[in-house]
N, C-alpha and C positions, 0 to 999 in steps of 0.2 A: 664858593661852596663846593664846586665841582672838584677843585684841586684838593680841598680838605678831605672830600670823600675818597678821592684817589689815594691820598696819603694814608687814610684810615684803612682802606682795602689793602694797600701795600704792606702796612704794618701787620695786619691780620694774616696775610699770606706769608709774610716772613716768619711770624710766630708759628704758623702751622708747619712750614718747611723745617724750621729749627727743631720743633717738637718731634717731627718724623726722624730727623737726623739723630737726635738724642736717643729716641726709642730704638733706632737701628743699632746705635753704638752699644746701648745697654743690653740689647738682645744678643749682639755678637759677643759681648763680655760674658754674658750668662752661658752662652753656648761653649765658649772657650773654657770657662770654669767647669762646666759639666763634662767636657771632653777631658780636661786635666784630671777631674775627679775619677772618671771611668778608667783612664790610663793608670792612675794611682792604684785603683782597686785591683786591676789586672796585675800590675807589678807586685802588689802586696800578696795576691794569691800565689804568684809565681815564686816569690821569696819564701812564703810559708811552705809551699810544696817542696822547694829545693831544700829548705831547712829540715823538713821532715824526712826527706830522702837521705840527706846527709847524716841525720841522727840514726836512721835505720842502718845505713852503711857502716857507720862508726861502731854501732853495737855489734853488728855481725863480725866486723873485722876483729874487735876485741875478743869476741867469743872464739873465733878461729885461732887467734894467737894464744889464748889461754888454754885451748883444747879441753875445756871443762863443760860440765852440764850447763843448761841455760841459766845465766846469771840474772840478777835483778835488772840490770840495764837492758838486757836482751828482752826480758819480759815486758819492761816498760815501753820499749820501742816497738815490739811486734805483737804484744798481747797474745791472742790465741795462736797466731802464726809463728811464735817463737820456735816451735818445733822444727819448722822448715830450715831455720838457721843452724840446726845441729847436724844436718845431713852433709855428706861430702859435696853435694852439688852447690852448697852455699859458698864454696871456694871459687866459683866461677866456672867458665868453660862453656862449650857449646856442642851441638850434635849436627852432623852433616848427613843429608839424604841426597841421593843422586840417581837420576834415571837417564835415559837417552836424550830427553828433551830439557830437563830442568835440574839445576843444582841448588839445593836449599841449605841454609844454616839457621838453626834455631838456638837461641841463647838460653842458658839456664836462668839468668837474671831476666825476669819478665816473661819468659816462655814464648817470645814472639820471634818472627822471622827477621833476621838481621841481614840476610843476603839471599837474593833470588837472581839466578842467572838463567837466561834462555840460551841453551847451549848450541842450538842450530842456527843462531842469528848473529850477525856482526854489526857493530856500530858504524855509522857514517858510510862505509863502503865495503864491498865484498873482499877487498884485499887487506882490510884492517885486521890487526891482531887482537882487537878488543871485542870481547863477547858482550852482547846486550845484557846489562844488569839493571833490573827494575828496582831492586832494593840493595843498598850498600851504604856504608859510611854514615849510618844513622839518619838516612833520608826518610825513613819510615818508622812508625811506632804504633803498636797495638797495646792498649791499656784498658783494664777493667777496674772501674772504681767501685769499691765495696764498703758499705757501712756496717759496722759491727755493733753488737748489743751493748758494748761498753762505750758507745758514743765516739767511736773513732772512725776515720776514713783511711782506707788503705788503697794504694795504687799497685796493681800487679806488676807494673814495670819496675818497681823498686824491690820486689820480693823474688826469692829464688825458688825455682821449680826443680823437681827431681825428674830427670829424663829416664825413659825406658824404651829402647829400640828393639822391635821384634819384626818378624815377617809373617804375612798371611798369604801363602802362595808366592806369587811374584811381587806382591805389594809390600812396601816398607811402611811400618806403623810406628809412629813416635808418640808415646804418651808422656806429657809434661804435667806433673802434679805439684801444686802448691799445697803443702800438707800442714794441717793443724794437729794431726796425729796420724797413725798408720791407717786408720779407718775414716778419717775426716779430711777431705781435700777438695780443691778445685782443679779440674783437669782440662787441659787443651789437648786434643787428639788429632794428629796429622796423619793422613794416609796418602802416600805417593805411589802412583800406578805407572807402570812402563807405558811409553807411547801416548802419554796423556798430559795436557797442560792443566787439567783440572785436578785439584786435591780435595779429598774429603777432609772436613774440619768440623770438630764439635767442641762445644763448651758445656761442661756439665759439672755439677757439684754432688758430693756425697757426704751426708752427716753434718752439713753446715747450717741446718735450719735453726739450731740454738746458738750459733756463733754470729751469723749475719742478722742485721735488722731487717726483717721481712716487710716492714712498713716503709722502708726507703728503697727507692729504685736503683739497682746497680746500673752503671752506664758504661757501655763499651765505646771507647774512642779510637778511631783509626785515622792516622795522619800519614800523608806521603807528599814529598816533593818530587816531581817527575823529572828524571834526568833527560837531558837532550840526547837523542840518538840518531838524528838525521842531519844532513848537510845544511839545509836551509833553516835558519832559526825561525824566521817569520812564517814560513810555510808549515813547519811542524807545530808551532804555537797556535796557529789558526785552527788546527784540527785537534788540539789538546783541550779536553774539557771533562767535566764531571757528569756522568749519566746516572740515572736512577729509575727503577721501576716501582710503581706504587699503585694502590687501589685496583688490584686484579688486572694487571696487564697494561696499564697506562705507563708511558715513559716520557721523560723530559731530560733537559740538561742545563748545566750552568757553564757559561763560557764568558768570563770577564775579559774584555779587550784591554782594560786598564783597571787598576784598583782591585776590588773584590766583589763577589756576588754571594748572597746568602739566601737560603730557602729552608723552610720547615715544611715537611710533607708527612703524610700519614700512611700507615700500612705498607711499609717499604719491603720489597722482596729481594732487591739487590742494589748495591752501590758500585759503580764502575769508575775508576780513575783512568780514563782513556787518554793515551798519547796518540800521536798520529797513526803509528803502525803497531803499537803494543798497548796492552791494557792490563790493569790489575783489578780484579772484581771480587767482591765479597757477596756471596749469595746465602740466603737462609730459607729453610723450609717453613719455619715458624716466623711469620713476618714480624718485623719491628713495628710496634704501634706508632712510633714517631721517629723522625730523623731530622736532626739539625745539620744542614749541609753548608759548607763554605768552599768556594773556589777563589783563589787569588792569583793574579797575573804577576809573574816574577821577572818578565822581560821588560826592562825599562828602555833599553836602546838596542834595536835589532842589529845595529852595525857593530856592536861590541860582543865578543864571544861570551857565552854564558853557559853555566853548568846546568841550571834548572830552568824549566819553562813555566810551570804553574805549581802552586801548593794547594793541596786538597785536605779537607777535614770533614769527618763524619762523626757526629755524636749520636749514639744509638742506645736508648734506654732498653733494658731487658726486663723480663717478667719472671717471677718465680712460679713454679708449678709444684704444688704440694710441698712448699717450703724449700725447693731446690731449683737450681738452674738446669735446663735441659734443652739445648739448641743444636740441631743438626744443620751444618752449614757446608759451604764449599769455598775454596779459593781458586781463582783462575789467574794464571800468570802466563801470558803468551801473546801471539800476534792478533791484531785486530783484523783478522781474515774472515770475511763474510761466511765462507764455506765452513771453516772451523767452528765459528761461533754458532752458526745455525745447526750444526750437527748435534749440539747438546739439547736442542728443543726446549729452551728455557727463555726464549725471546731475547737472547743475547745479541742476535744479529741486528737488533734495533739500534745498537750503539754505533753501527757503521752508517755514516750519513749518506744515504742514497737518495734523499729527497722525499718530499711528502706527496701523498695522493698519486696521481697518474705518473709522476716522475719516478717515484719509488717503484711502482708496478712495472714500468718499462725496464728499469734496471734489474729487478728481481726475476722477472719472467722472460725477458728478452736478452738484454745485453750481457748479463752475467753468465747465463747458460751458453749463449753463442760464443762469447769470448773464451769461456772455459773449454769448449770443444776445439776452437781454433788453436788456442795456445797449447793444447795437449799434443799436437803434432807439428806446430810451426814455431819458429823463434818469436819471442814476444813482440818485437818491432814489426815483423812481417804480419803477425796476427792482428796488430792494430791497423795496418794498412788494409788487410783483407776485410776487417770489420767495417772500416770506413767506406770501402767500395760497396759492400752489401747495403750499408745505410743509405748511401747516395742512390743506388739502384732502387731501393725501396721507396724513396721520396722523389725519384725522377719524374713520375707522373704529375706530382704537385708542381715541380719546377717547370714542366712543359705547360701546364695549365696557367701558371702565373705569367709566363712569358707570352703565351697566346693572348691573354687578356691585355697585356701591355701593348702588344702589336696592334690589336684592334683599336685600342684607345688612341694610339699614335696615328692610325689610318684616318680616323674621323676628327682628329684634332683641328684641321683647317675649317671644317664645318662648324665645330664648336666655337672657334674664334669668330666666325661670321655671325653666329647667334649672339655672342657676347657684344659685338660691335653694334648689331642691329637693335638689341634691346638693352643697351647700356644704361638707359634712364628708367627701365622698368625691371628691377631685379626679379620680381615674382614671375613675370612673363618669360624672362630669360631662363629661369630655372625650369619652368614648365616645358618650354620648347626643347631645352637640352635633354630633359627626361624623355620626351617624345622621340627625339633623334636616337637616343640610346635604345629605346624599345624597337623602333623600326629597323635599326642596324643590327639588332641582336647582340648588343654589347651590354655587359653588366659591369659597372664601374667598381663593384665590390669583389668581382671574381679574382682579381689579382691579390687582394688582401687575404682572402680565406686560406689559400694554399700556404701563404707565408705564416699565418697564425697556426696552422696545423703542424708546422715544422718546429715551433717553439718547444713543445714538450720533449721532442727528441733532442734538441739542442741542449736544454737544461738538464735532462737526464744524463747525457754523456758528460756534461760539465761536472756533475756530481759523481759519476762512475769512476773516471780516471784518477782523481785524487784519493779515492777510497780503495782502489784495487791493490791489495797487498801483494798480489802476484807480480806486479811491476817493480817492486822494491829490489834495488840492486841488480836489475836485469839491464844489460847493455844492448845498444843498437847504434851502428855507425859510430859517430863521435860521442854519443851520449853514453856515459858509463852507468847511469841510473835513470831509468824511465820514470821513476816516481819522484825525481828531483830535477832541478834545472840542469841544462846541458851547456855548461860554460865553456866557451872556446877562447875567451880572453878575459883576464883579470885586470880591472882598472886600478890605478894607484889612488883613486878617489871614489867617492860615492855620489851618485846622482839621485836627488830626491825622487821618491816613488819608483825609481828604476833599479838602483842597486850599484854594486861595485864590480859587476861582471857583465859580459855580453853573452847571451844565450842565442844559439843559431836557429833552432826550430821556431821560436817566436818571431825572429827576423824574417825567415822564409814565409811564415804564415801571414805576416803583415804585408809582405810584397804580393802574395797571392790575393789578399783582400783588396789591395790597391788596384791590381790588374782587373779583378772582377768588377769592382765598382766603376772603374774607368770604362769598362766594356759595356756596362748596363745603364749607367747614369743618363746617357743621352736619350735612350728609349724611355726611361722613367720620366724624364723631363717632358718629353713629347706626349707621354701618356697622361700626365697629371695636368688637368686644366687649372689655370690660375683662378682662384676664387677671390671675389671682391672683399676687401678688408682683411684678407689673409696674407701672410708673408709669401714672398716669391720662392716657391719650392725649388725652382731651378738653381737659384743662387745658393740656397741651403744645401742642396745635394752636391754642388761643386765644392763647398766647404767640407762636407762630410767625407768626400773622397780622400782628403788628406788627414782629417781628424781621426777617422775610424782606424786606419792602420797604426797611427801613433798610439792611440789608446790600447790597441791590441799589444803593441810592442812593450809598453810600460806595464800593462796589467799582467802579462804572462811571463815576463822575464824571470820571475822567481817561482813560477808554477812548474808542475810536473812536465817534463819534456814529452812524455807520452801524450798529454793533452794537446800540446802545441803541435806535435807530429800529426795528430788526428785533424786539427784545423787546417794545417798546411795541405795535407792530402785531400781533405774534403773540399777546400776552396779550389784546389787545382783541378779536381774532377768536375766541379761545378763549372769552371771556366770552359773545360772541354765540352761538357754537355750543352752549355749555352751557345758555344761556337757552332756545334752541329745543328742545333735547333734553328739558330738564326740564319745560317747559310744554306742548309740543305732540307729543312723540314718546313719551317714557317717562313715563307717568302712573302715580301710585301705585296707583290702583284696578286698572289693567291688570296691574301687576306682582303684586299680591296674588292676582288671579284665576289668573295663570300658576302661581304657587307652589302654590295650593290644588289646581289641576289636576294638577300634578306629584306631589303627595302621594298622589293616587288611583291613579297608575300605578306599575307595578312596574318600577323603573329598575335596570339592572345597575350595579354599583359599578365605578368606574374602577380602574385598576391602583394608582394612588396611594392611593385610599380603602381598597382591599383590604389594601394593605400596612400602612397606619395602623391598620386594624381588627385585623390579626394582632398587631401590636406591642402594642396596648392590651390584647388578650386575654392575651398572654404576660405582660405586666406585672401584670395583674390576678391571674393564676394564681400568680405568684411572691409577690405580696403576701398572697394567701390562705394559701399554704404557710408563709410566715413567721409569720403570725398564729397558725396552728395550732401551730407549734414553740414560740412564746412561751407559749401556753396550757399546753403540756405541762410546760414548765419551772416 
């Protein structure tokens, strides 16, 4: 009977497992079919759009060749906008605007920017002949989707605008009009100002209230593939992301490390496609009620040279006001420089990743101003060294306090070991006596941890500061030709996983400094840290960390900014010097032992923490005693 029951259970189990497998297979098939269906829908829409664009282009070409009034095919293709195809601008062409900072090209077809050059910046290195180009070779597209009263959908990227270039003082003004007649049009208006990375940009319509369908929302689509402009692909891609501001001052970002990320947000006031050191931003005075945002990673293999880093898409529905479109906006094309972005007073500095909370405050109110002053009269490499010295001097009292605590713990370690041996069978009593010893000797076991914890905000703030410092871009120091990128001294014929295909010297020097520092202090830390029962041997762990930490530093920072590695090298070198002076000339072992012995003769009031620990131990001891008594009675 037992065997039959077992067989029956086995059969039931087998049926359940088989059912689950069949369900999973059917579910996967359904998902694959749904995915195929979605892909087919997308492909179908793309084909329809391309077909419509080709039909419009063919109709315009035929009209231009015939040099006649709008024919039937032109009216059929363009409807109310057939008038735009009768203008000379329908033959193509573009308009160039140029200032001391920016060079722009605006196409007649689509009315959008087809080229944006940042004239005062070079790609990859300062000796390069290539100017930074944020838009070129169709990597960007701006399109407004319009629904008309005759149930048609037009994309402005397929239609021709009439350009008119004028001047307002020193400003260059370009009006691009998509015309349904001389008095009915959609206008893109660009205003380029000298000495400014920010353009005025507006979208407005006139007389289109009876042509466009006011019940259907026009949608502005802005797409861009970000060109690679820096030496390190992985480093640049890490800091390339989509930022946006929404709901009255809130900001966030999309940063896919692989695949793509999507987000729908409300009340958007700007969308920024930020590369590591450059950014393209669309700002609006009249907020977009909704934005569908997409960011896609295009770097599949960091070891292979790549043209693009990420692809960005923003779908921005627009609203009519009294039957017309009327949006005052701005374009920003320029460096992701904290000082430049902050000067516009529109929260654009939030796209520079300086850290959140206290880390960001330290950067904004301490490190950026101090470094700005230092770099105004010192070479950038020297400015980093001076900043490092100032930081180490600032936290040297914490270093002293931490070492003093370690020295005191080391001095009473023999007595702690005696207590451990004496009360090895009574953990509660051992802990109580150890706390009494600390209290009498005037030693706080937590005193060494607190200074170390207080240094963490400074460490993390600087970790955020150096990769974001635009001022370091293409600034050289010693063998490093660019303090914002890695300082390669040797190119390897192969690539080491997590390390790369080159050897950077500053990370190597920083790793050696970390090794020397840890070798110098680990012995004292081992002596200071009492071994706890049931806990791993911290002495052995520290010995392992002496070798692991420098190797981690070497691998992690090999592709990072050499300015950051320079900071850590100088910082650890200074710390070694400070520790050497404290250890050999300030905090001497005999002096520490004398202080401890003197403390033992004094009646010292227990601190709040010590009193609380004492009470908890006494309560635990009493509970243990009562439990033992109950066990004896049984």
